[in-house]
N, C-alpha and C positions, 0 to 999 in steps of 0.2 A: 779785401780779397785780392790776391795776386794771381796773375795768370801764369801757368806753366806752358812751356812750348807744346804745340800740338803734337799728338802722337802719330800723325800720318807722315809718310816719307816726304822729304823735300829733296829737290835736286841740288847740285853743287851751287855754291854762292857765286853766281855769275852776273847778276842783274845790278846795275848801278842804281843806288837809291840815295837821293840827297834830301836831308831834312833841313828845313828853314825854321829856326827857333826864334819866335818872337820874345821869349823869356828864357835865355840860356841858363841863367842862375836857377830859376825855379824848376826847369826841366832836367838839368844835369847835376845841379848842386855844386858845380865848380865855377860858374860865372864865365865860362869860356866862350867858345865859338858860337856865332849865330848860324853857321852852316856846318852840318856834319855829313860827310860823304862816307858811305859804306856799301856793302854788297849784301844782296838778298838772294834767296833761292826761289825758283818756280815752286809754287805750292805753299809758300810761306805768306803769312799776312803781315801787314805793315806794323801792327802792334808788336808782334814777335820780333821783327827786325829792330824796331826802336829799343825795346827792352834789352835785347842782346847787345846793343851798342851804347848802353848807359843813358838812354833818353827815356825819362820816366813819364810817359804819357799816362794820364789817369785812366783807370779802367775798373770802376767801382764794382761792376758785375762779374769781373774775372774774364771778360772777353767772350761773353756768350750772347751778345746782342740783346741785353735786357735793360740797357740804359743808354745814355748818349754822352758819357763822360770822355770817351776816346775820340771825339769828333775832331776831324782834321780836314784840311783843304787839299785835294789832289790837284796840284798845280800843273803837272805834266805827267804823261804816261797813262792816261785814261784807258787807252787801247791795250796796254800791257796788263791791265787788271780785270778781274771779273766784273760783271754787271751787278749793280746792287739789287738785292731781292726785296720783296715787299716789306718783310720784317725790318730790314735795315732802313728803308725809306721812312717807315713809320717812326722809328727811333730818332732818325736824323731831324725830323720835324720838331722834336722836343729840345734840340740843342740851340743855344743862343748863337746868333751871328751866322745863320745858315746862308749858304750861297749855292749857286748852280753846281759847283765842284765839291760840295760837302760830302764827306763819307765818314763812316765809322772805321777806325783803323783796324779793329778786330775782325771786320768783315771784308776788308779790301785785300784780296788775295792776288799775288803775282801769277800771271799766266803766260807771259812771254818775256823776252830779254830786252825789250825797249827800256831805256832809262826812265826813272820815275823821280819826280820832285814832289815832296810833301811839305806843306806849311802847317806848323802846329801853333795855334793861337795862344797868346799869353794868358788869357783867362781860363784856359782849359786845364785847370789843376784843381784838385780838391784841397782847399786850405784847411780842412778839418779832418785830416787823416788820423786814423788810429795807428799809433806806433807800438809795435810789440815790446813787451817789457823784458 
């Protein structure tokens, strides 16, 4: 299942978002950079921003907080994002390698223009993806 961009309005892309990729090859398919800098908009979630910029964070449930495959570490910018709700916290507990800064990228929504740094763990990929024919 693939996520489409949310249907609610987003502001202009003014928020600096840096992705730290532990597995650039697996997440982008080009084996390129370990750091990707881009811009996001207030109201957008981290998963949307990643996908729009060619970073293929796994999201088996389509970004509806029904799994933990889009688990990320919010390294910087915690105050720029929404607080996690109980449903997200319950799902994060199912993810491997959880830390104090663990979040689900589909639920981490930008709320201010403070820069954000996100680390995507290398193991956070579905190695058994179904590929469309």
